[in-house]
N, C-alpha and C positions, 0 to 999 in steps of 0.2 A: 504494500500500500504506500503510495507516494504522499509525503506529508505536505500537501499543498492545497491552497484555496484556488478556485478557478473563476474567472469571469464567465458569463454565459457563452461567450464565443470560444471558450477553451483556453484563453490566454492565461498563463501562470501569473498569479498575483503575489503570493507570499507563503513562506514556510511558517507554519503555525505551531509545530510541536518540537521545535528546536530553538534555543535562544542563541543569538549571536553575542559573543563576548570578545571585546577588543582590549588587549593589553596595551596600556599606554603609560606605564610608570617607570620605564627604564631610565638608567642614569646617563646613557649616551656618552660613556667615557671615551670610546674610540673615536666618536664623531667630533667631539670638541664643542658641540652646541646641542641644544635640545632637538632631537630628531623629529619630534612631533610637529614642529612648526617650520621645518624646511620645506621649500616648494619643489614640487615636480609638476611642471605645467602651471596651471593657474590655481592649483589646490595644494595645501599642505599635506604631508603624509597622514596626519590625523584625519583631515577632511576626506581624503581619498578613501581611506579604509572605512570610515563611518558611513560614507555614501554607499559603498558596495553592500555592507551589512544591512543598512536600512532598506535597501532595495530588495534584499533577500528574505529577511526575517521580520516577523511581526513584533518580536521583542528583542531589543538590543541594549547592552550596557557597555560602558567603558570602565575598566578597572585601573586605578592609579595607586601609587605607593602612598603610605600614610603621611610621608613628609613631602609629597609632591604638591606644587602649587595647584590651585583649583583650575578646572578646565571649563570653558563655555562651549558646550556642544548641545545638540538637539536631543540627546538621549541621556538617561540617568548615568551619572558618574558616581562610582562607589570606590571607597578606599579599601585597600587590603585588610582583611580580617587579621592576617598574621604578618607582622613586619619582617622585612629582611629575608624573605624566602623566594624572592625573584618570581619567575614564571610559575613555579609550583604554588606559591601563595596566591597569585592572580587566578590560577585555575581553580583553586579551592574556593576563593571568594566568588568567582563567577558561578560555580556549581551551586553554592549555597544561596546565592541571590536568585537564580533562575527558578521559575515555577514549572518548567518543563523537565522531562526526564533526561534530556540530552542538551548539550551546548556545542556550538562550533566555536573553538578558540582560535583567534588570529592575533598576530602582532602588528602594531601599527607601522612597523618599519618595512612592511611588504607592500610596495606601491602598486603592484599589478595583480591584485587578487582577481581570480577568474571565477565569475559566478557559476559557470558550467562545471568547473572542477569541484567547487564547494557543493553544488547540488548533487553531484555524483557521490561524493563522500557521505552526505546526509542520507541518501537513499540506502546506504549500507549500514546504517546505525544499529539496526536490530540484529546484525550478524555478530556484533562484538561490543565490548565495553569501551574500546578505543578504536577509532578508525583514523589512521595517521598516514600522512604522506611521507614518502622517502625519495630524496633527490640526491643523485650522485653518491649513493650508498649511505647517506646520512638521513636518519629520521628527522622530521620537522615537527616537533611537539607543539609549536605555536601555529600550526596549520592542521588542526585535527578536530575530530568529534569525540567528545567524552560523555559517558553516561554517569548517572548518580552512583552506580556501583563503585566508582573510583574513589568516592569520599572516604570510606574507611581505610583504604590503602594510603591515601594522602595523609590522613591523620596519623597513621602508623609511621610513615616516613618522617613526618615532622617531629614526632616524639623522639626518634633516634637521630634527629638532625641530618637527615639525608635530604638535601634540597635539590638533588638532580632529578629533574622531571623525566629524563630518559629512563630512569630506573623503573618506572611504572611498566614499561614494556616487558620487563622480565619477571614481573610479579605473577606468581602461580595462580592468584585469585582472579586475574583479569584476562579476558579474551581480547586479542589484538588482531586487527585486520590492517595489513600494510597495503597502501596504495603505492606501487613502485613506479619508477621512472617511466617505464614502458606504458603503463596504464595512464599516467598523467599525460604523456605525449599524444595519446590518442585523442585527447580533448584539447590540450594546450601544447601545440606542436613544439614551440620554442622553449617551453618550460618557464616562461617569464613570471608566472604566478608564484614560483618558488624563490624568486629573487628577493633578497632583503638587503637593507642598507645599514651598514655598520660604520663605514668610514667615508671621508670626503670623496675618495676615489669611487666608491660605490654610488654615491649621490650623483656624481658627474656621469657615470654610466647610465643610471636610471633616467637622468634628464635627456641624455642622447637618445635613448630608446624611445622616450616619450615624444621627442621632437620628430624622430623618424616616423613614428606611428601617426602623429598629427599631420605630418606632411603627406602621408599616403591615405589619409582619411580613416585610419583604423581606430583612432582615439581622438577625443576632443580635449 
């Protein structure tokens, strides 16, 4: 069963049984400035990611660190329930906030989120507790679907001070469905949805890709 509303014409409207959760509380140490507010095209990274998630999901929130400055966006902004746990704490906070059984977790430093890739992953949510993309042999835990069954595992990890979100993939209590590079390329041929920005060099590359796409009419 596909988790979607439809217009009478059959046009897809919105995913209603998965919550979009955007992580936007990073320290941006390698970037040298707050990544959330750097521009790619006419939008900041934060705006680009929020826009995609808002187009896809009926419910969306942004998770920021406890000591992060406030954000002005069109969706609820919530602070980490658990300080200094990075993406793992953001995941936990998003799962606790969501009223749905599943969330799609994304990082706001991924400027080319692909709605079709995300829809594909969401459709597989009932097969596993985690549906996670893998690109160039590396799992992408901040581009993944997580179910509420992950909550006890995260709480256990926090108790033993294991902040590595990747560790969840090896936990015996969780079923994991990997979306490998070949599967992603069938939808997103160039794999640009997996691109993330950590450094000024990454930012320049993203801007170059955007300019090329805008010039060929692929992106506005």
